[in-house]
TORBATOR-392252 format. One record per residue (C-alpha): residue in one letter; x, y, z. Coordinates in steps of 0.02 Angstrom, whole numbers, plus 50000, padded with zeros to 5 digits. Example, Ala and Ser with C-alpha at 12.3 -4.5 7.8 and 13.67 -1.06 7.14 Angstrom:
<recs>
A506154977550390S506844994750357
</recs>
This chain:
<recs>
M499285025549538D497655028149631H498335019449786I499955029549785N498985045849768S497785040949908C499265039650028Y499775057950008E498955074550036D500275085249952I501065075049811G500525062249684I500935053549523T500065055649357V499535042349233S500905047849112E502235047149249M501665029649296Q501655024249113N503425031249097Y504005018849230L503405004649118T504525010248974R506145012949071E507615001049056Q507554998649245Y505754992049239N505474974349301S503684968149325D504264956749467L504694972349566W502924979449568L501904973149716A500154976149781V499374969549941K497484967849937E496244967450079D495494949950095C493684954750117K493524968649987G494984965749870R495484984049890I497334988049871V498024993450041A499904993250009T501014995049856G502864994049820I503804998449663A505654995349640E506814996749492L508434988049446D509834997349358R510804983049278E512204994549222I512794997149401D511794983049485E510814995449591G509074991949659V508005007049696L506455007049806E505345020649731W503565019849796I503285010349958Q501535015350015V500325008850145S498555015650165K498405025950324E497205013950410Y498414999350379R500025007550439R501005000250585C500384982650542G501984976450457L501444978950276G502814991750240S504144979950307Y503394965650208L503494975650046V505274981550075L505924964350127E505024955549984L505744967649856L507484965649931W507294946749920R506764947949738M508324958349699K509564948249803K510394939649654T510464954849541A510744970349647R512414973649732F511604987649834V509894995549855T509445013749883V507815022049936S507015038349887G505935049949988R505805066650073C506975070350218E505655079350321N504195067650289T502985067750436D502665049050411N504525046050445P504895032350315E506705032050374T506135021950525L505415008650409Y507005007450305R508125006650459K507024992850531C507294983250368G509184984650381F509625000450284C511075010350353G512065025850308N511655044250306D511945049450126V510695062250067W510495067349885H509445081849827I508625083349658L508565101149595R507475105349446E507555121149343R506695123849177G506545105449136Q508345101649185T508805089649324A510415091149424F510995079949565V511925087249713E512635077349859
</recs>
């Protein structure tokens, strides 16, 4: 949670939100990765994916690399490792993120083989969630 929050200036995840991930049916401990710095043991990259077994969908949720370690291949490593770990169970994998993110994560996902241009929006109103294509 601390690493994810350190990668953003405008959004973050709370302890309760992170704990919620651990209780979901889609949770799989093999799909939570952390890359540590050799010399200090500090986490510099994290990746969280989920697997929806009902429809065999893999979802990449939080792929984060510390600012000083970006453009070194860690993001690609996380994505490709998670895809490899889901290769026998997921029929397809989706990603989440903001369309107008200044860090441009779409470039990373395209580099790792993702294609297509489908965009889904999540609208929230008074505790309700609606999905619109």
